[in-house]
C-alpha positions as CSV (number, residue, x, y, z in Angstrom):
1,M,-28.7,56.6,7.7
2,S,-30.5,59.8,6.7
3,R,-27.6,61.8,8.1
4,T,-25.2,59.9,6.0
5,V,-27.3,60.7,2.9
6,D,-27.4,64.4,4.0
7,R,-23.6,64.5,4.4
8,S,-23.1,62.8,1.0
9,V,-25.4,65.3,-0.8
10,E,-23.7,68.2,1.0
11,G,-20.3,66.9,0.1
12,L,-21.2,66.6,-3.5
13,D,-22.7,70.1,-3.5
14,R,-19.6,71.5,-1.9
15,A,-17.3,69.7,-4.4
16,M,-19.3,71.0,-7.4
17,R,-19.2,74.6,-6.0
18,E,-15.5,74.3,-5.5
19,L,-15.1,73.0,-9.1
20,R,-17.1,75.9,-10.4
21,A,-15.0,78.4,-8.5
22,S,-11.8,76.9,-9.7
23,L,-12.9,77.1,-13.3
24,R,-13.2,80.9,-13.2
25,G,-10.7,82.5,-15.5
26,I,-9.8,79.2,-17.2
27,P,-10.7,79.0,-20.9
28,F,-12.4,75.6,-20.6
29,R,-14.1,75.7,-24.0
30,S,-11.0,74.3,-25.6
31,G,-10.3,70.6,-26.0
32,G,-13.9,69.6,-25.3
33,F,-13.5,70.3,-21.6
34,K,-16.8,72.3,-21.5
35,N,-18.7,69.3,-22.7
36,T,-17.0,67.0,-20.2
37,H,-17.7,69.5,-17.4
38,D,-21.4,69.9,-18.4
39,Q,-21.9,66.1,-18.6
40,L,-20.3,65.7,-15.1
41,A,-22.5,68.4,-13.7
42,R,-25.6,66.7,-15.1
43,E,-24.6,63.3,-13.8
44,V,-23.9,64.6,-10.3
45,A,-27.2,66.5,-10.3
46,H,-28.9,63.2,-11.3
47,L,-27.1,61.3,-8.5
48,V,-28.2,63.9,-5.9
49,V,-31.8,63.6,-7.0
50,L,-31.7,59.8,-6.9
51,L,-30.1,59.9,-3.4
52,D,-32.7,62.3,-2.1
53,A,-35.5,60.2,-3.6
54,A,-34.1,57.0,-2.1
55,R,-33.8,58.5,1.3
56,A,-36.9,56.9,2.6
57,T,-35.6,53.4,1.7
58,F,-32.6,53.8,4.0
59,H,-33.4,52.6,7.5
60,N,-31.4,53.2,10.6
61,R,-32.0,49.9,12.2
62,R,-29.5,48.6,14.6
63,G,-28.5,45.0,14.2
64,A,-30.2,44.7,10.8
65,P,-28.1,42.8,8.2
66,P,-26.6,45.0,5.4
67,C,-28.5,45.4,2.2
68,P,-27.5,42.9,-0.5
69,P,-25.5,44.5,-3.4
70,H,-27.5,45.3,-6.5
71,P,-26.5,43.4,-9.7
């Protein structure tokens, strides 16, 4: 399960780098896009931190029932 978390974090990092590269040369201060972009970057960074912190709670046990969904 830890590999899945690693791949997820790497995918998010790769996507955010690609977004940053695609924004070069675009005047994204207009229309409130900069605020939306900044908020997205903060939320993704927060998600990555939470995933990394929760890594220890993920167990790779074969035959174990799946975790119940959180409300």
